[in-house]
N, C-alpha and C positions, 0 to 999 in steps of 0.2 A: 317461758316465764322463769323456770328453775335455772336455766342457763345464765340468765342475766340478773339473777337475784344477788345482791351484795349485802351480806349480813352486817358488815361493819358500818356501812352507810345507813342501813335500816335501824341499827341500834343507836347510832348517834342522834337519831331523831326521836328516841323514846324518852320516857320519864327519867330525869337525872338521879333522884334518890334511889329508884329501883335499880338502875345500873350500878350505882355505888354499892348497894347491898350485895348484888351478885358479884361485884369485883372483890368485895370483902370475903366472899366464900372461897375464893381461888387466888392463885398467885397473880400479881399485877401483870407480869409479862405474858401470861398465858391467856389473857382475856380475849384477844382478837386472833388467836390461832385459828387457822382454817378448819382444822379437824374438830374444834370445839364451838365454832361460830354458830353452826346450825342448832346445836344443843342449847346454847344460850338463847338463841332466837325463839326456840320452842318454849323455854322457861318464861321469857318476857311475854310471849303471846298467851301463855296459860294464866298469868297474873291478870292481864287485860281481860281475859275471858271470864275470870271470877268476878270482876267488877261489872261487866256488861256481857250477858249471855248472847246478845245479838252481834257481838263483835266478830268480824271475819278477818283473820290474819292472812296476809298474802302468801306466806310460805306454806301454811296448812291448806289454804285453798288450792295452791298449785299441786300439792300432793294428791288431794282428792280429784283434781282434774286429770292428773296422770293415771290414777286408778281407774277412772271412768273411761279414759282413752284406751287403756290396755285391756280392760275387761268388759266394758259396756254394761256393767252390773249396777243396778239401782241399789241393791242390798249392800254391795261393797262400799258405795259412797255413804250410805246411811250408817254403816258400822264405823267408817272413818270419821264421820262428823258427830258421832254420839258423845264424845268426850273431848273434842278438840274444836277450836274456832275455825273450822274449814268450810262453813257454809252448808246449806242443805242441797239435796238433789235438785230441787227447783232452781236454786241459785246457779248450779253448774249448767243446767240447760239454758237458762236465761243468758248466762255469759257466752256460751257457745253460739246462741242465736244472734247476740249483739255483735260478736266478733267474727262472724262468718258471712257477712253480707256481700263481700266482694267475690264475684264469680271467678272460677278458675279460667285463666286466660291461656289459650293455646297460641304460641308464637305464630305469626302470619308469614314468616320467611321460609316456610317449607311446607310439604304436604303433611297430612295427618291420616293415620289408619286407626280407627276406633274399634276396640273389642269390648264386648260386654258378656257377662255371665251372672246368673242368679245364685245367691247364697241363701240357704234355707236353714233355719234353726227351729226344731220341733221340740216343744216342751214335753217332758216325760212325766206323766202322772199315773198313779196306779188305782185310780177310781174305777169302780164298776157300776155303771148306771145306764139307764135307757137313753139312747141318742147322745151319748157323750162324745165330744169332739176334742181332740188334742189341740192345744194352742200352738200356733206356728208363726214365725216371723220370716218374711221374705224381703230381700232387698237385692237390687241389681247393681253390681259393681261395674265400673267403666274404667278402662285404661286407654290412653291415647298414645300411640307410637309415632314418633317423628322420624321418618326416613330422610336421607340426604338427597331429596329430589324436590322439584318444584314444578309439577305438571298439572296440579289441580286448579291452577289459575288459568289454564288453557282450555277455553270452552270447546275447542275442536276435539279434545280428547275425552270429553265428558261421555258417560255411558249413554246418554240420550242421543248422541250423534251416531253411535254404531251398534248399540245393543237393541235387538228387536226380538219380540216374543212370538212372532208368527211361526207356524210350523215350518213353512218353506225357508224362512230366514234362519231358523235354527239348523236345518239341514245344510244350508249353504255355509253357515259358520263352521260346522263340523268338517266340511270338505276343505275349507280354508285352513283349519287347524291341521288336518292330515297333510296337506301340501306343505305347510310350514314345517311340520315335523320331518318330512323327507329332506327338506333343505338343511335342517339342523343335523340330520344323520350324515349328509354329504360333507358338511363342514367338519363334523367330528371325525369321520373316516379320513379326511385329508390330513388333519392334525395328527391322528394316530399313526398313519402310514409314515408321515415325516418323522415322527418320534422314533418309530421302530428302525427306519433307515439310518437315522443318525447314530443310534446305539450299535447297530450292526457294523457301520463303518469304524466306530471307535474300537470295537472288538477286533476287527481285521487288522488295524494298525498295531495291535499288541501281539500279533502272531509273527512267527519266524519260519523260514523254509528249511531249517536244518533238520535233516532226516524226516522230511515231511512237515506239514503245518503243525507247529506246537505253540502253546501259550508260554510266554516267558515266565509265568508264575511257576511252571514246573521246575525251573532251574534256580529260583530265588527263594530264600527262606523268608524274606520280608515281603509280605503281600503288598501289591501296589494299591494306591488310592482308588476308590471306586470311581467308575466312569462318571456317574452322577450321584451325589449323596441323595438320600430320600427327599430332603427338603428342597432340592434343586431340580428334580426330574421333570417337573411339569411347569417350569417357569416360562416356557415358550407359549403357554396358553394364557392369554390375558385374563385377569380376574375381574369380575364385575361385582364382587362383594365389597361391602363398605369396610373401611379401615378399622372401625371400632363398633361397639354396640350402639344401637339407636337409642335416642333419648325417650324415656317413657314418662308420661304425666298422668297421675291419678285424676280421673274425672269426677264430677259430682255424682254421688250415688242416686239411683232412681228407685223410688218406693213403689215399684211395680213388679209383679211376677210375670215374666215374659212367656206365658204359656197360653195366651189367647190373642186373637187378632187385635182387639182393642188395646191390650197392654203393650204389644209389640209396636203398634202405631205410636204410642206415647214415647216409647224408648227411641224410635227412629226420629221423632220430632225433637226430642231432647238432644240427640247426637248431632242433628243438622244445626241446631242452635249453637251448640258448643263449638262446632267446627266452622261456624260463621259461613255456611254455604248460602250464596246469594249476595254476600258482601265482599268477604275476603277471598273466598274460594268459589269456583263454579260447581264443584262436585267433591265427593269424598268417598272413602272406602270403609266398610263396616264388616266386622267379622264376629262370628259366634258359633256355638256348637248345637247339634241336635235339633230339637223341636223349634226353638226360636229361629234357626236358619231357614227351616222349611216354611214357617209362617211368614217371615220377612220376605222371602222370595216370592211367595204367592201375593202378598200385599203389593210389592213393587210391580208385579205383572198384572194385577186385576183391579187395583184401586185408582180411580181418576178423580180429579177435582177441576171444576170449571175455572179457567183463568180470569173470568169476568165476574161471575156471581159468587165464586168461592164455595160452591156446594159440592159435596162428594157424591160420586156415582159409581156403580159398577159398570162393566163394559157395555152391556146392552142399553142401560139407561143413558150412558154418556153419548152413545151413537145417536139415540133419539133426541137428546138435548142439542147436539150439534146440528142436526137436521132442522130443528124447529127454531133455534135461537141464533145460529151462526156465530156463536161465541168463540169457536176454535176451528182451526183449519183441518186438523186430523186428530186421531187418537193419541199419538205420541205427545202432542202439545199439552194434553190434559193429564198425562200420567203424573200422579202426585209425587212419587219418590223416584223420578226418572234419573236423578243425578246422584244416586247411591249405587255403588258397586259392591255387591255382597261377596264376602270371602268365607270359605268354609274353614272352621276351626279344626285342628288336627287331633284334639284331645279325644273326641268320641271315636274317631277312626281307630286310634290306638287301643282304646278300651274294647271296642267290638272285635278288633283283630286278635287281641289277647284272649278274649273269651272264646273265640272260634278255635284258636290253637289249644286252649285248655280242654275243650270238648274233644278235639281231634286226638289229643294225646292221653285222654283219660284212661283208656285201656292199654294203649301201646306202651306207655312209660310207667305203668303201675301207679298212676296218680291216685286211683281209687283206693289202693292198699295204703298209700301214705295218708290219705284223708281219714281212713279208718283208724290208723295209729294216732291221729291227732284228735279223735273223738267224734268224727262224723260217721256214726254207725248205722243209724236207722235209714230206711230207704228215702224218707223225705229229707233228712239231713244231707245225704249224699247227693240227691237231686239238686238241692239248693246250692251245695258247694260247687257242683259241676256247672249249673246253668247261670245262677244269678250272682254268686259270691266268689267266683273264681279269682277275681282280682284281689279281694281282701285275703283269700286263702294264700295266694302267692306271696303277698306282702307279709 
């Protein structure tokens, strides 16, 4: 709105005598200068606001909208609208609701990997009373990454075709992974040996037999060019990385705290809808950290829905339902989230690893003494610094 606002056009549609009065207060040539146009627009809006206190000016409204977008503060909007024609807090919310009806569309010409994480804001109040609870706001943010691949429209690659949760199937999968890892090691060893042989041959070519094998560098002041510059040493290995960063699309926020089975189910349903699984794609990939990942993995493994009557069951109930109703051929057919591939987020891995290193080096590298110098002196403060607040202490 601010980007496309044209003060000159806006003022040309305002009251003529009022504009003539403002023009008389300043030089004629300066009236439509860009640096003064916004100030003049504010002056015109203020006069209109004196006549009608319900008047909402587009420029002032856009400023309040920008304040709310950057801060999310009701109080900030109320302060901005106290003496300007910028509209009320309710007007801001109504405008956002009316202009956000169009859902975020993920392009269907590539795969999508969706990541979600919850953001928590806890209100700090210093009241002391019985059963007092702090106010908190929780929202789950979503980001969709678009890799340069198109395999999610292939049903044969869907997790439901190869992912099994039976104990024996998991053991077989581990054996397959080990066998595949051995093949990768062989390919790597072959490439590494070829690389070493190539460099040894290049070094031999630079030797001479005068008075024994000598490098010609010994007789020259100017050093020769490197055999392979650092940026060319591994060009013989084909790269599978994408040429540039993947495109990231901000998804619709979810007003759920993904710390329970019911909330995580709602998040997964939301992601399936945004990824258009079942219409545009046959399956999708979802990533998250910590507790939501554990809950989502259990839901995928243990939750079933009848493809005919659309009623949810756990594993034992669904087995009985199949035997009595014949609505499904096997368990895999009724697994509700069988076409979601879960990916573990690396953020919590790094946090836990850093905490572990902090504890390990607490006495070795004199971190405890450093903590005391920074004010962590009591036993409880030192224990908190070592165990729970190591990351903040490092930062």
